[in-house]
N, C-alpha and C positions, 0 to 999 in steps of 0.2 A: 321527438317526444318531450314534452314539457316535464319540467322538473317540479314534481308535487311537493307539497309542504312536508310529507314525512321524510322524502329524500334529502330536503334541505335540513331538517332536523338530525338527520344521520350524519350528515357532513359536520354539523355543529358539534354533535355528540364527540365525533372522532377528534375534533380540535380540542375540546374540552378534555378529553380522556388523555391526549398526548401531551398536553400542557400539564395536567396534573401528575402525571406519570414524571415528568422531568423535574418537577418541584419535590415530588416525593423521593426521587434518587438522590437529589442534592442533599437533602435533610436527613436521609436515612443513616442510622448508626450501624445497621447491618443490612446486607441484601441477599437473604437466602433465595435459592432458585429450586423450583420444582425439577425432577429429573424428567428425561425425554419419555419414559415409560408412563409416568404420571400425566403428563401433557397428552400424549398420545391416546391414553384412555379416555380423556375428556372429549376429544376431537372425533375419535373413531365412531363412525355410524355410516349406514347405507347412503347411497345417492339420494338426495331429497327428490321426492316425486313431484312436488309442486313448488312454486317459488314462495319467497317469504316477504316480510316487511322489513324496508331499510332499517328503521331504528332498532327494531328487535334483532335483526342479523348483526349490525354493529355492537350492540350492547352484548350479544351472546360471544362474539369474538372476543372482546375486552374481557369478559368474565373467564373464559376457557384458556386464553393465553397469557393473561397478566402474570400469573404465579411462574410461569416458564421464561419470562424475558430476563435475559442477563443484564446486569447494570453497566453495560459496556459505555453509556455516556456519563456515568457517575464519577467523581473525582479519585476514586480508589480502585480503578481498574487497571491493573498492571499484567494482564494474562498475555495479551499479544501487541503488537504495534498498532493500536486502533486510536483513532481520534475520537472526540466526544461528540461528533454530530452537532456543532453549535446551534443553539436555537435560531440564530437568523439564517443559517444555511438551510435548517429544516423548515423554516417559514417558507423560504424561497422554493424549496422542494415541494412543499405542499401546493404552491401555486403551479409548478412544473407539472404536477398530476393533474390539477384541475384544468389547466390549459389543454393538456393532452397532445403536445407538440411531437410529431416525428421529425427529428433533426436531421433529416435526409439530404435537403437541398435549399437553396435560398428561395426558391419560388413557394415550396410548400411551408417552409417555417423562416420567414425572413427574420424575425426578432431572435429566435434560438440560434439562428446561424450568425447573426451580427453579434450578439453577445458573445458566443463562442469564438469568433476572430479577435475581439478585444480581449478575452481571458488569456488566449494564445500568447498574444504579445506581452500582457502583463507577467505571466508565468516565466518567460524567457528573460524579462527584466528583473523579477524577483531573484531568480536563480542565476542571473549573470551568465547565461548561455549564449551562444552565437545568435544574433538577431536574425539573420537570414534564415534560420532553422524553421521547418515546418512542426505543426503540433496537432496530433490526433487526440481527440478527446475520448476516452475509452472506459471499460468499466472497472479495471484493476491492473495491478503490476503484472499479472501472468499475461494478459493480452497485450499490455504496453510493450513488455519485452518481446512478445511474439511479433508485434507488428514491426518493431524496430529491427528484429532479426530477419524478418522478411525483406525488410529494404537491404539490409546488409547482405543476404544471400543473393539478391537480384543484382546487386552493384559489383560485388567481387566476381561474379559470375560473367556479367556484361565486360567487365574488364579483360577477361579471359575469352572474350569472343562468343559467348553463350548467352542466348535469351531464355531464361528460366521461366519468366512470366508465360511465355508463347509455347516453349518446348518441354518444359517440366524438367525433372532431374535424371531421367532416362537418358543416358549417354554423356551427361554432362561432366565436366571437370571436376574431380573431387575437392570438396572444400575441407580445410583443416581448420577445426574448432578448438582453440586452447582456453582454458577456463581455471579460475582459483580451484583449489581442492576444498575450500569452504564455501562455494557458492550456494545461493538459495535454491530451493526445489523447483521454483516456478521457471526459472531459466531453463532446466532441464525439459520441463514441460513443453516450452517454446520450441525447443531443439527437435522434440519428438513430433509436434505438429507439423513442422516444416520439413520434415524427412530427413533432418541432419542427424538424427539419432542421439540418444542420451548417453549412450555407452562408448561412441566412437570418438569422444573428446579426448583431448590430451590435457590432464591435470596438471597445472603449475602449483608448485609447492608454495606453502604459506608459512608465516611465522607462528608464534604461539598463541596470537590473537586472532589468527584467520587473514592477515594481510598478504596479499599475494607478493612473493618475492620476485622483484624485477630481475635479480640476477638469474633466477631459473629460467624465467621467460626468455631473457636474453640468449641463454643458451640453447633452449629450444628452438629458437628463431634461427640460429647459425645454420642449421641443416634443413631449413624448411624452405620450400618453393611452391608456388601455385596459390590459388585463392585461399585467402586466410580471413577468419574471423576470430577476435580476441574478445572476451567477454571478463569485464571486471566489475565490481561493486563498489557502492558507496553506501556503508552501513551494513556490516556483518549481522545477521539477525541474533547470533548469540551475544556477541561483543561490541556490537555498534561500530567497530572501526572500519575505515575505508582503505581501498587500496592506494599505492603511491602512483597516482595518474601522472604525476610531472615527469616520473621515471619510464612509466610504461608507455604513454602515448607517443614519444619519439621512436621507441623500438618498433612499435607497431606501424607507424608512418614509414619508417626506413623499408619494411618489410613488405610494404604495399598491401596492408591489411586494413580492416575495418575494426575501429575499437567501439564496443557497445558498454555502457555503464547500467547496470541494474541498481538504480538509485531510489528504491521504493519509498524509503524514509530518510536515509542519510544524505540525499542530495540537498535536503533542505537546510542543512548546516550552511551552505553557500548564502542563504538569506541573512544570517548574522555576521556583522563584521567581526565580531569576537570569535565566532568559530570556523569561519570560512576557510582557514588555514588547514582544516582537516580534510577538506576536499580539494586542496591546491592542484591545479592543473586538470581538473576534471572537464573544464571547457574545451579542452583540447581533444576530445572524443569525438566520434562520429555520430552517436546516437545515445540516448538516454530515457530510461523509463521511470517514471516516479508517480507517488499516489497524492491524490488531493484528499482522500479520506483518512490519512494519517495526519501529517502535520499541517494541513491547510484547514482540518476540522470541518470539512464538508460531509454531509450526510452519504451513506453508502447508496450508489456507487460512483467513483470518479477518479479517473486517472490520465496521465498524460504519456503519450508516445512521442517522442521529440527527436527529430532527424535533421542533421544539419544540411545533407544534400536533398532538397526537396523534391528534385526529379527522380530520385532513386525511390524516395517515398511514396510519390504518385505512381510510380510504375508498379510498384509493389501492392498497392491499394485500390487502385480506381477503379470505379464500377460505373459501367455505361449500359444504357439501353435507350431505345428509341422514345418510350414512353417517359424517361426521366428528364426533366428539363436541365439543361446545361448552365452553368454559371458563366456570367461575363467576364471578360479578363480582369477586370478590376475587383472581382467578388471572389471571395474564398469558398471553395467547394468542399464541404465537410467530409464528403464520402471518399474523397480522394487520400485521406489519411487515416480509415479506421476501417475494421474488418465488416462492420455492420452497415447494412442500408437502413433497416428500421431500428431505431434507438432512441433511448430518453434524451431529453434536451437537458443534459448535465450542467451545461454552460451557465444557466441561470443561478443555481446555488453556488456555483465558483464564484461567479461575479459578486454575489452578495457577500461571500466569506472575504474576498479580497477587499470589498469595499468596507466591510466591519473591521477588518484588522489594521489595513494598510500596511505599507512596507515597515513601519516601526513596530507595530503590533504583531506581525509575523515574527521579526527578529526577537521581540521581548518573549513571545511565546516559546520560541525554541531555546532561548537563554534560560528561561526559568524551568522548564522541563530538564534542561541538563543540569541545573543547578540542584534541583530536587533529586535527581537521580544519584548525583554525587554525594549529597547528603544522606540519602537513605542507604547508600552502599557503605558509607562510613558508619552508619549507626548499626547496620547488620554485621559489620566487621567486628563490632564491638561485643557482641553476643557472644557468650562464652560457648565453645563448642561449634560455632559457626566459622566457616572458611569462606572468604571472599576471593573468586577467582582472579579478578582484576578490578581496580578502579576504574569506572567508565570515564571514557573521553567523550561519549556522546550521551545517549539515554538508554542504554541497555547494560544490565551486569547480571553477574551469576552469583550464586551462593550456594555452598554445600554443608550439611549439618551431620557432626559426629563422623566424618570422613567415610560415609556409608550411603550406598544408594538406597537401601530400605528406609535408612532414617530420613533421609532427604525426602523420599516419597512420602513417608508418613507425616512430615512437617506440611509438606505441600496439601496433603488431604485434609490435615487439621486446619490450615490457614483456610482453605475452601470451605469446609465445614462451618467455622467459626462466622464466615462471611462479612467480616469487618472490611475485608480488601479481597480482591481476586487475584491470585498471582498463578502462573502456570510453570510447567517445568519443560526440561529439554536434555538431550544428551549431548554433551561436550567431552570430547577427546576420550571418548568410553566411559565417561562416568555421568551419572545423573545428576542434574543441579536444578535449583530453583531459579528461573530466568525472571528478571523484572524488567519491564518495558515502561517506560514513562513518556507518554506521548499525548497527553490531554491538555488543553487549556484549562479544564476545570479543576486540574491538581494543583494544590497549594502546598507550600512547605509544610504546613500543619497536617495535610493528609499524608504526606511522607512520614512525619513523626507518629502519626496514629498507626500507620502500617507497619513501621517498626517495632511499636509495642505490641502490634497484633502478631507479629512473626515472632517475637521472643515469647509472648505468652503459648503459642502453638508450640513452640520447641520444648518449652518447660512442660506442657501437657504430655509431649511425646516421651520426654525423659522419665517423667513420672511413671509411665506405665511400663517402663523397663524394657 
């Protein structure tokens, strides 16, 4: 069907509206957002009986959704560890949608698969991970961790004489999973999906900031035998700290186990010569999961499942059928490293962002965000009645107000209502905290100062109410 003039105008309208939104967000002093109920009321209606006109549909979508779009791409969004969806990546992502490629195999989508192969090599280089590793381009850290743990499950059982890919888990040797007590929820999701169980894990004790204690792991391993997976993390979601990989990895290797690292954002510290000591030894692991839509600033969604043992990766993920053309020996078959057959060609935006930033730009971005986080933490610590839980070594920190859960929640609510910045909360060691995540290339030191002033103003309003 040919593209008519109105459809072309609809595409142009979407491009203009997207560009206008990005500019408005950068310049906005505040970014208030309608509630879910308000937006739902604008969209709720019966199924349309007839089709519509493209320009009218897109204009209507913009009008109804605009007030409910959270300014995640703005310079003062600190609610979660979310990148800014850099405009260069967004432009590449628009092309990705227009090209409509299913990145399933090299015959169907040669450009998408070739770009993905190049990006895989670039990411290993940027993060200084073993170059023989295989890389799956997936949707997010949840899937990245699941893919890596599937490879781990298959390999530790293979060493025990069991083919889990062929025979499943019924009757299989028992796998022991050891994991830090402050691991992220997505890892437990992966364990559930793979039949390993979220509650069957052995929790390893952590220090006051959430780092796994190598001494406790060593003690647990003394009495262990059989298939073993140990899960560590680079970047604890509340404190930003990483596990002591240089101590953990030799212990796991000696026990014959597989070490996986959930490095959704913290793994990117390896891209900075100034901060890579924070993840020292991480290259000794067997697999790693990390996000592109965090510190690579790609649009949602795009992440990496990285496995040192390519054969284990392929055994866990390969999809074959007579109608699917196979890759030549010299070609990278993307379906050998991911869970999906049909999937978006995420590599284009990733390629564009690495080209945009380069090695020095990635390092500079990570370093600036960490510097901004440390300055913000110092600024909030100076607020009377505020308590900084710990000075950040990466990009995450937490603050309490008035030594009270209720007061801390009230300050969070006031900051969000004032809408100068967006900050979220979390529970840490049984207490409610304001958790600040600095992960955007758009965030400047001035944005940090503005946000500290906004938090101070919110706290003064809460105290004035008594």
